[in-house]
C-alpha positions in Angstrom: 182.5 -92.7 -84.2 185.8 -93.3 -82.4 186.9 -93.3 -78.8 188.3 -89.7 -79.1 184.9 -88.5 -80.3 183.3 -89.5 -77.1 185.2 -86.8 -75.2 182.9 -84.1 -76.6 180.0 -85.6 -74.8 179.5 -84.9 -71.1 177.5 -88.1 -70.3 175.8 -88.1 -66.8 176.2 -91.0 -64.3 172.5 -91.5 -64.3 169.9 -93.9 -65.7 168.5 -93.2 -69.1 168.3 -94.1 -72.8 171.0 -93.4 -75.4 170.8 -93.1 -79.2 173.5 -93.6 -81.9 172.7 -91.9 -85.2 174.2 -91.8 -88.7 173.2 -89.1 -91.2 170.3 -88.0 -89.0 168.8 -91.5 -88.7 168.8 -93.3 -85.4 170.6 -96.6 -85.9 170.8 -98.0 -82.3 169.0 -97.4 -79.0 169.9 -98.7 -75.6 169.2 -98.2 -71.9 171.6 -97.8 -69.1 171.9 -97.7 -65.3 174.7 -95.3 -65.8 174.7 -93.5 -69.2 178.4 -92.6 -68.7 179.6 -96.1 -68.0 177.3 -97.9 -70.5 178.1 -95.7 -73.6 181.8 -95.9 -72.7 181.6 -99.7 -73.0 180.9 -99.4 -76.7 184.4 -98.0 -77.3 186.3 -101.0 -75.8 188.7 -103.1 -78.0 186.5 -106.2 -77.6 183.3 -104.7 -78.9 183.2 -107.0 -81.9 183.5 -110.1 -79.7 181.1 -108.9 -77.0 178.3 -107.3 -79.1 178.8 -108.8 -82.5 179.7 -107.4 -86.0 176.4 -105.5 -86.6 176.6 -103.4 -83.5 180.4 -102.8 -84.0 179.7 -101.6 -87.5 176.9 -99.3 -86.4 179.0 -97.7 -83.7 181.9 -97.2 -86.1 179.6 -95.4 -88.6 177.7 -93.3 -86.1 178.3 -89.6 -86.2 176.0 -88.3 -83.4 175.2 -89.5 -79.9 172.1 -88.3 -78.0 170.6 -89.4 -74.7 167.6 -88.9 -72.4 167.9 -89.1 -68.6 165.2 -90.9 -66.7 164.3 -90.9 -63.0 164.9 -94.7 -62.8 166.2 -97.8 -64.5 162.6 -99.0 -64.8 161.6 -95.9 -66.7 164.6 -96.4 -69.0 163.4 -99.9 -69.8 159.9 -98.7 -70.7 161.3 -95.7 -72.7 163.8 -97.9 -74.6 161.0 -100.2 -75.7 158.7 -97.5 -76.9 161.5 -95.8 -78.8 162.6 -99.0 -80.5 159.0 -99.6 -81.6 158.8 -96.0 -82.9 162.1 -95.7 -84.7 162.9 -99.3 -85.6 166.7 -98.8 -85.5 168.7 -101.2 -87.7 170.9 -102.2 -84.8 168.0 -103.3 -82.7 165.6 -104.7 -85.2 168.2 -107.0 -86.8 169.6 -108.3 -83.5 166.6 -110.6 -83.2 163.5 -111.4 -85.3 160.2 -110.3 -84.0 159.4 -113.8 -82.7 162.4 -113.6 -80.3 161.4 -110.5 -78.5 159.0 -110.2 -75.5 155.8 -108.2 -75.2 153.3 -107.1 -72.6 149.7 -107.5 -73.7 146.4 -106.4 -72.1 143.5 -108.8 -73.0 140.2 -107.5 -74.3 138.0 -108.7 -71.4 135.7 -107.1 -68.8 138.5 -108.0 -66.4 141.6 -107.6 -68.6 144.6 -109.8 -67.9 148.2 -108.4 -68.1 150.5 -111.0 -69.7 154.1 -111.4 -70.7 154.4 -113.2 -74.1 157.1 -114.0 -76.6 156.8 -112.6 -80.1 156.3 -116.1 -81.5 153.2 -116.6 -79.4 152.0 -113.1 -80.3 152.4 -113.7 -84.0 151.5 -117.4 -84.4 149.2 -118.4 -81.5 147.2 -115.5 -80.0 144.0 -114.3 -81.6 144.4 -110.5 -82.3 140.7 -110.1 -81.4 141.5 -111.1 -77.8 144.2 -108.4 -77.4 143.4 -104.8 -76.5 146.9 -103.3 -76.0 150.4 -104.4 -76.9 153.6 -103.0 -75.5 157.1 -103.8 -76.6 159.4 -105.1 -78.0 161.5 -105.9 -74.9 164.8 -107.6 -75.7 165.5 -109.4 -72.4 163.0 -111.6 -70.5 164.9 -111.4 -67.2 164.7 -107.6 -67.1 161.1 -107.5 -68.1 160.2 -110.0 -65.4 162.0 -107.9 -62.8 160.2 -104.8 -64.0 156.8 -106.5 -63.8 157.5 -107.5 -60.2 158.0 -103.8 -59.3 155.1 -102.5 -61.5 152.6 -105.1 -60.1 153.3 -103.9 -56.5 152.2 -100.4 -57.6 149.4 -101.4 -59.9 148.0 -104.9 -58.9 146.6 -106.7 -61.9 144.9 -110.0 -62.9 146.9 -112.6 -64.8 145.4 -116.0 -64.3 142.6 -115.9 -61.7 138.9 -116.5 -62.4 136.9 -113.2 -61.9 134.2 -113.1 -59.3 134.8 -116.7 -58.2 134.3 -115.7 -54.6 137.7 -117.0 -53.6 140.9 -114.9 -53.4 143.7 -116.2 -55.6 147.2 -116.5 -54.3 148.3 -113.3 -56.0 145.4 -111.5 -54.3 146.4 -112.8 -50.9 149.9 -111.3 -51.3 148.6 -108.0 -52.8 149.5 -108.5 -56.4 146.0 -109.0 -57.7 143.4 -106.4 -56.6 140.8 -109.1 -55.9 138.9 -109.5 -59.2 138.5 -113.1 -58.1 137.1 -112.4 -54.6 134.9 -109.5 -55.6 137.0 -106.9 -53.7 137.0 -104.5 -56.6 134.5 -103.4 -59.2 134.9 -103.6 -63.0 135.0 -99.7 -63.1 137.7 -99.5 -60.4 139.8 -102.2 -62.1 139.4 -100.4 -65.4 141.0 -97.3 -63.8 143.9 -99.4 -62.7 144.4 -100.8 -66.1 144.3 -97.3 -67.6 146.9 -96.1 -65.1 149.1 -99.1 -66.1 148.6 -98.4 -69.8 149.8 -94.8 -69.3 152.8 -96.1 -67.4 153.8 -98.5 -70.2 153.4 -95.7 -72.7 156.0 -93.8 -70.8 153.6 -91.0 -70.0 154.7 -90.5 -66.4 153.7 -86.8 -66.0 150.2 -87.5 -67.5 149.8 -90.4 -65.2 150.7 -88.5 -62.1 148.4 -85.6 -63.0 145.6 -88.1 -63.5 146.2 -89.9 -60.2 146.3 -86.5 -58.4 143.0 -85.5 -60.0 141.4 -88.8 -59.0 142.7 -88.5 -55.5 141.2 -85.1 -55.1 137.8 -86.4 -56.5 137.9 -89.3 -54.0 138.6 -86.9 -51.1 135.6 -84.7 -52.1 133.5 -87.8 -52.0 134.9 -88.7 -48.6 136.2 -91.9 -50.2 139.4 -91.9 -48.2 140.3 -95.5 -48.9 140.5 -94.8 -52.7 142.3 -91.5 -52.0 145.0 -93.3 -50.0 145.5 -95.8 -52.9 146.0 -93.0 -55.4 148.4 -91.2 -52.9 150.5 -94.4 -52.4 150.7 -94.9 -56.2 151.9 -91.3 -56.8 154.5 -91.8 -54.1 155.6 -95.2 -55.5 156.0 -93.8 -59.1 158.1 -90.9 -57.8 160.2 -93.3 -55.7 160.5 -96.4 -57.7 162.8 -99.0 -56.2 165.2 -100.2 -58.8 167.3 -102.5 -56.6 165.9 -105.6 -58.3 166.9 -104.3 -61.7 170.3 -103.1 -60.6 171.5 -106.5 -59.5 172.7 -107.2 -63.0 175.2 -104.4 -62.6 176.8 -106.0 -59.6 177.0 -109.4 -61.1 178.5 -108.6 -64.5 175.7 -106.4 -66.3 175.3 -107.3 -70.6 177.4 -110.4 -69.3 175.8 -113.4 -71.2 177.2 -116.8 -70.2 176.4 -119.8 -72.3 177.1 -123.4 -71.1 177.0 -126.6 -73.1 176.6 -130.2 -72.0 176.0 -133.6 -73.5 174.0 -136.6 -72.1 173.8 -140.2 -73.4 173.5 -143.8 -72.2 176.7 -145.6 -73.1 176.9 -143.6 -76.3 173.2 -144.2 -77.2 170.4 -141.6 -77.5 172.9 -138.8 -77.4 171.5 -135.2 -76.9 173.1 -131.9 -76.2 171.9 -128.6 -74.6 172.8 -125.0 -74.3 171.9 -122.9 -71.2 172.1 -119.2 -70.7 172.8 -117.1 -67.6 172.5 -113.3 -68.0 173.5 -111.0 -65.1 173.7 -114.0 -62.8 170.2 -115.1 -63.6 169.2 -118.2 -65.7 167.5 -117.0 -68.9 165.4 -120.2 -69.4 163.6 -118.9 -72.5 167.0 -118.9 -74.2 167.8 -122.6 -73.4 168.2 -124.8 -76.5 168.1 -128.5 -77.1 170.2 -130.4 -79.8 169.5 -133.9 -80.8 172.8 -135.3 -82.0 172.7 -136.3 -85.7 176.4 -136.2 -86.9 179.3 -138.6 -86.8 179.4 -138.6 -83.0 176.0 -140.2 -82.8 176.2 -143.6 -80.9 180.0 -143.4 -80.8 180.4 -142.2 -77.2 182.6 -139.4 -78.6 181.9 -136.3 -76.6 184.4 -134.2 -78.6 182.6 -134.9 -81.9 179.3 -134.2 -80.2 180.5 -131.0 -78.7 181.8 -129.8 -82.0 178.3 -130.5 -83.6 176.6 -128.6 -80.8 178.9 -125.6 -81.2 178.6 -125.7 -85.0 174.8 -125.7 -84.9 174.7 -123.0 -82.2 177.0 -120.6 -84.1 175.0 -121.1 -87.3 172.2 -119.1 -85.6 173.5 -115.6 -86.3 170.2 -114.2 -85.0 171.1 -115.4 -81.4 173.2 -112.9 -79.4 176.8 -113.8 -79.0 177.9 -114.9 -75.5 180.5 -113.0 -73.5 181.7 -116.3 -72.0 181.4 -119.9 -73.0 181.4 -122.7 -70.4 182.1 -126.3 -71.4 181.6 -129.4 -69.2 184.7 -131.5 -69.1 188.5 -131.2 -69.0 191.4 -130.2 -71.2 190.1 -132.2 -74.2 186.8 -130.3 -74.2 188.5 -127.0 -73.6 190.9 -127.6 -76.5 188.1 -128.7 -78.8 186.2 -125.5 -78.0 189.2 -123.3 -78.5 190.0 -125.0 -81.9 186.4 -124.6 -83.1 186.2 -120.9 -82.2 189.6 -120.3 -84.0 188.2 -122.0 -87.1 185.1 -119.8 -87.3 187.2 -116.7 -86.4 185.2 -115.6 -83.3 187.1 -114.6 -80.1 185.1 -115.4 -76.9 186.6 -116.4 -73.6 186.2 -120.1 -72.9 186.4 -122.1 -69.6 185.7 -125.8 -68.8 184.4 -127.1 -65.5 186.2 -130.2 -64.3 184.1 -132.5 -62.0 185.1 -134.8 -59.2 183.9 -138.4 -58.8 180.6 -137.1 -57.4 180.1 -134.8 -60.4 180.7 -131.7 -58.4 182.7 -128.8 -59.8 186.4 -129.3 -58.7 188.2 -126.8 -60.9 187.6 -124.2 -63.6 190.2 -124.3 -66.3 190.7 -122.0 -69.4 190.4 -118.3 -69.3 191.8 -117.3 -65.9 190.3 -113.9 -65.7 186.8 -115.1 -66.4 187.3 -118.0 -64.0 188.3 -115.6 -61.2 185.7 -112.9 -61.9 182.7 -114.9 -62.8 183.0 -118.1 -60.8 179.4 -118.0 -59.5 177.9 -117.5 -63.0 180.1 -120.2 -64.5 179.1 -122.8 -61.8 175.4 -121.8 -62.2 175.4 -122.0 -66.0 177.2 -125.4 -65.9 174.9 -126.9 -63.3 171.9 -125.7 -65.3 173.4 -127.3 -68.4 173.9 -130.6 -66.6 170.4 -130.6 -65.1 168.8 -129.6 -68.5 170.8 -132.2 -70.4 169.8 -135.0 -68.1 166.1 -134.0 -68.2 166.1 -133.8 -72.0 167.9 -137.2 -72.2 165.4 -138.9 -69.9 162.5 -137.6 -72.0 164.1 -138.8 -75.2 165.0 -142.2 -73.7 161.4 -142.6 -72.4 160.0 -141.7 -75.7 162.0 -144.4 -77.4 161.1 -147.2 -74.9 
């Protein structure tokens, strides 16, 4: 599919999910705050650099585009996950292995917990017998966390507290747990909430609303006006979901993934390196990575050699999403080393370096001028996170060796 092919589609400026297909088979699924703007971004000249060769190939080969409008960004997130699970498009399932995705699980208990877990934990650690329902995969941890914040205000659930302990947990005190700890809710009532939440994660909005309306009418007939008001409020909330928290990524750079790299050592000894990730202006701590230096730069106090080793090891992980912007800690030497390395591997990604003053505070951003101007806040955040993470990792390694 080419840019001119896009003209035949009258994409709406509304949230939803889009599908690229080839030969009748869905090959890529994505969600959008604005279907019109999001799909248009796949036909930019830098698609290969920003989304990687697999997605670029899939878009080029696609012959049909479909979409489904949703009432909110949150619903688009849930729908995208269920459709990826159903269709297993090549462009989604190959971007990450199953261990890298995120999932929501409901535990198999009298008072089920609702937990966010990584695929690695789901596959290798958790006992399948303890899990009642699983929802996912969800590609981005940040988006899922923001979604859960919204969902939990509508359907308060248990995550950590001890049931019937007689003392309200912190989440119960702020309205995010229904009080399974303090005895404020019965097992039967909590089971209804869990069932409502299950329908929501299944994307069955209309079924859920009909169920809530039915339960509200039943409560009214029983003169249980407190329960009826809860159902009424949930119906209203579902129909008027506040997506502001999830829209912030749009205002701070959207699919923008910033990676920062830093090195820490003691006079050239015990050298370590790190990578931090900021997506949409928010640290994605689950994507942070540590590198124990092993190559020729070890014990040499040569930051350039060490940087090259970190970048080499990072870009050998083809399963990791490519960054839209790279941030190096240092001056022209580090910037030139980064530019040279990326040229050698044939990948075009904007690079900047953060120059520090004598107090190790950011003094200047050099390198790609457009990125430095448009994404200063993300660059400084990613760099400061890299410095903090590198120092913390180095201290642990140094303490371990003492």
